[in-house]
TORDRENTI-336420 format. One record per atom (N, C-alpha, C): residue in three letters; x, y, z. Coordinates in steps of 0.2 Angstrom, whole numbers, padded with zeros to 4 digits, always signed. Layout:
ALAXYZ ...
END
This chain:
UNK+0069+0068+0048 UNK+0066+0075+0047 UNK+0063+0077+0053 UNK+0063+0083+0054 UNK+0060+0086+0060 UNK+0053+0087+0059 UNK+0049+0088+0064 UNK+0042+0089+0064 UNK+0040+0094+0059 UNK+0043+0099+0059 UNK+0042+0105+0054 UNK+0042+0103+0047 UNK+0046+0097+0045 UNK+0048+0095+0039 UNK+0042+0091+0036 UNK+0037+0089+0040 UNK+0032+0085+0037 UNK+0027+0089+0032 UNK+0025+0086+0027 UNK+0021+0089+0022 UNK+0014+0086+0023 UNK+0009+0090+0020 UNK+0002+0089+0020 UNK+0000+0088+0013 UNK-0002+0082+0011 UNK-0004+0081+0004 UNK-0012+0078+0004 UNK-0016+0082+0000 UNK-0023+0079-0001 UNK-0023+0075-0007 UNK-0026+0069-0006 UNK-0027+0064-0011 UNK-0034+0062-0011 UNK-0036+0058-0016 UNK-0043+0056-0017 UNK-0042+0048-0017 UNK-0046+0045-0013 UNK-0046+0038-0013 UNK-0054+0036-0012 UNK-0056+0032-0017 UNK-0063+0030-0017 UNK-0068+0035-0017 UNK-0066+0041-0021 UNK-0071+0047-0022 UNK-0071+0051-0015 UNK-0066+0050-0011 UNK-0066+0054-0005 UNK-0059+0057-0004 UNK-0059+0063-0002 UNK-0053+0067-0001 UNK-0050+0065+0006 UNK-0043+0064+0007 UNK-0040+0063+0013 UNK-0033+0067+0013 UNK-0032+0070+0019 UNK-0026+0074+0019 UNK-0021+0069+0023 UNK-0015+0068+0020 UNK-0010+0064+0022 UNK-0004+0068+0025 UNK-0002+0067+0031 UNK+0003+0071+0034 UNK+0009+0066+0035 UNK+0015+0068+0032 UNK+0020+0063+0033 UNK+0027+0066+0030 UNK+0032+0062+0030 UNK+0038+0064+0028 UNK+0040+0062+0021 UNK+0036+0058+0018 UNK+0037+0055+0011 UNK+0036+0061+0006 UNK+0039+0060+0001 UNK+0038+0065-0005 UNK+0030+0065-0007 UNK+0028+0071-0010 UNK+0021+0071-0012 UNK+0020+0066-0018 UNK+0025+0065-0022 UNK+0024+0060-0027 UNK+0023+0053-0025 UNK+0027+0051-0019 UNK+0026+0045-0016 UNK+0019+0044-0013 UNK+0017+0049-0009 UNK+0010+0049-0006 UNK+0005+0048-0012 UNK+0006+0052-0017 UNK+0001+0051-0022 UNK+0001+0044-0026 UNK+0007+0041-0026 UNK+0007+0035-0029 UNK+0004+0029-0025 UNK+0005+0030-0018 UNK+0002+0025-0013 UNK-0006+0026-0014 UNK-0008+0032-0013 UNK-0015+0033-0014 UNK-0018+0031-0020 UNK-0015+0031-0026 UNK-0017+0029-0032 UNK-0018+0021-0032 UNK-0013+0018-0029 UNK-0013+0011-0029 UNK-0018+0008-0024 UNK-0019+0012-0019 UNK-0025+0010-0014 UNK-0032+0011-0018 UNK-0032+0016-0021 UNK-0038+0017-0025 UNK-0040+0012-0030 UNK-0034+0010-0034 UNK-0035+0005-0039 UNK-0037-0002-0036 UNK-0034-0003-0030 UNK-0035-0010-0027 UNK-0043-0010-0025 UNK-0045-0004-0022 UNK-0052-0004-0020 UNK-0057-0005-0026 UNK-0055-0001-0031 UNK-0059-0002-0037 UNK-0059-0009-0040 UNK-0054-0012-0040 UNK-0053-0019-0042 UNK-0057-0024-0037 UNK-0057-0023-0031 UNK-0061-0027-0026 UNK-0068-0026-0027 UNK-0070-0020-0028 UNK-0077-0018-0028 UNK-0080-0020-0035 UNK-0076-0021-0040 UNK-0078-0023-0046 UNK-0081-0031-0046 UNK-0078-0034-0041 UNK-0080-0041-0040 UNK-0085-0042-0034 UNK-0086-0037-0031 UNK-0090-0037-0025 UNK-0095-0031-0024 UNK-0099-0030-0029 UNK-0103-0023-0029 UNK-0107-0022-0023 UNK-0109-0027-0019 UNK-0113-0026-0013 UNK-0109-0023-0007 UNK-0102-0023-0007 UNK-0099-0021-0001 UNK-0099-0013+0000 UNK-0100-0012+0007 UNK-0100-0005+0009 UNK-0093-0003+0010 UNK-0092+0004+0011 UNK-0085+0006+0011 UNK-0081+0003+0016 UNK-0084+0002+0022 UNK-0080-0001+0027 UNK-0077-0008+0026 UNK-0082-0012+0023 UNK-0080-0019+0021 UNK-0075-0019+0016 UNK-0076-0014+0011 UNK-0071-0013+0005 UNK-0064-0011+0008 UNK-0064-0007+0012 UNK-0058-0004+0015 UNK-0054-0010+0019 UNK-0058-0014+0023 UNK-0055-0020+0026 UNK-0052-0025+0021 UNK-0056-0027+0016 UNK-0054-0032+0011 UNK-0048-0029+0008 UNK-0048-0023+0006 UNK-0042-0020+0003 UNK-0036-0020+0007 UNK-0037-0019+0014 UNK-0031-0019+0018 UNK-0029-0027+0019 UNK-0033-0031+0019 UNK-0031-0038+0020 UNK-0028-0041+0014 UNK-0030-0039+0008 UNK-0027-0041+0002 UNK-0020-0038+0001 UNK-0020-0032+0003 UNK-0013-0028+0003 UNK-0008-0031+0007 UNK-0010-0033+0013 UNK-0006-0036+0018 UNK-0004-0043+0016 UNK-0008-0046+0013 UNK-0007-0053+0010 UNK-0001-0052+0005 UNK-0002-0048+0000 UNK+0003-0046-0005 UNK+0010-0045-0002 UNK+0010-0040+0003 UNK+0016-0038+0007 UNK+0019-0044+0010 UNK+0016-0048+0013 UNK+0019-0054+0017 UNK+0022-0059+0012 UNK+0018-0060+0006 UNK+0021-0064+0001 UNK+0027-0062-0002 UNK+0028-0055-0003 UNK+0034-0052-0006 UNK+0039-0052+0000 UNK+0038-0051+0006 UNK+0043-0052+0011 UNK+0046-0059+0012 UNK+0041-0064+0011 UNK+0044-0071+0011 UNK+0048-0072+0005 UNK+0046-0070-0001 UNK+0050-0070-0007 UNK+0057-0067-0006 UNK+0057-0061-0003 UNK+0063-0058-0002 UNK+0068-0061+0002 UNK+0065-0064+0008 UNK+0069-0068+0012 UNK+0072-0074+0009 UNK+0068-0078+0005 UNK+0071-0083+0001 UNK+0076-0081-0004 UNK+0075-0076-0007 UNK+0081-0073-0012 UNK+0087-0072-0008 UNK+0086-0068-0002 UNK+0092-0067+0002 UNK+0096-0073+0004 UNK+0092-0078+0006 UNK+0094-0085+0008 UNK+0098-0088+0003 UNK+0095-0088-0003 UNK+0099-0091-0009 UNK+0105-0087-0011 UNK+0105-0081-0010 UNK+0111-0077-0012 UNK+0116-0078-0007 UNK+0114-0079+0000 UNK+0119-0081+0005 UNK+0122-0088+0004 UNK+0118-0092+0002 UNK+0121-0099+0000 UNK+0126-0099-0006 UNK+0124-0095-0011 UNK+0129-0094-0016 UNK+0136-0091-0014 UNK+0135-0086-0010 UNK+0141-0082-0007 UNK+0145-0087-0003 UNK+0142-0091+0001 UNK+0146-0096+0005 UNK+0149-0102+0001 UNK+0147-0103-0005 UNK+0151-0108-0009 UNK+0158-0106-0011 
END
């Protein structure tokens, strides 16, 4: 997409509005924002004393941890598929 094809979507995360500029569809951006908001609420529910910065960092750490686990699982699945194909 060209620079002009970027869209601006305003979303709410943790009771604050953010304008996201990017090439993804509005529905995708809203979904991502909703998942971030849910994860922040989940973490805050267990740690009521956290300020917004610490909550955001913990959310990022948890999300990256989940991402890396999924990436490892995906690599294992690809490996086992390759083994089956090689047989």
